[in-house]
C-alpha positions, 0 to 999 in steps of 0.5 A: 084316631087308632094310635090314640085308642091303642095309646090309651089301652096301652096307658090303662093297661100299664096303670092297672098293672103298675097297681095290681104290682104295688098291691101285691108288693104290699101285701106280701111285704115283711111288715106289719099290717098298720104299716101296710094299711099307712102305706096304702093310705099314703099311696092312695092320697098320692094317686088320687092327687096325680089323678086329680091333676090329670084330670085337671090337665085333660079338662084344660086341654079340652076345653082350649080344643073346643075353644078352638073349634068354635073359633074355627066353625065361626070363620067357616061360617063367615067364609061360606057367607061371604061365598053365598054373597059371591054367588047370588051377585053372580047369579043376579048379574048372569039373570039381569043379563038372560033378561036383556038378552030376552027383551032385546030380539034379534 
């Protein structure tokens, strides 16, 4: 879990640093304000599209993980029910044996 947190922090830092560098380069570039605004607008649209794609991919993966977790939970519930029924059967058998011993004094 810690590796994921570290990677997430690295990724956020990388993206923020990249954006800061891109904005700085655009603002300091030798071009007119209108050209700079056009470039910024195009980059913002590209970034929005990439973010949307990343969000969609992440959402799909999360749905897949939830589905898998639900399937495993149902499977474990079924296995638990089987074990419970086996233990009930064993308990009933032992109870019956104990009762039969009590009914037959030696």
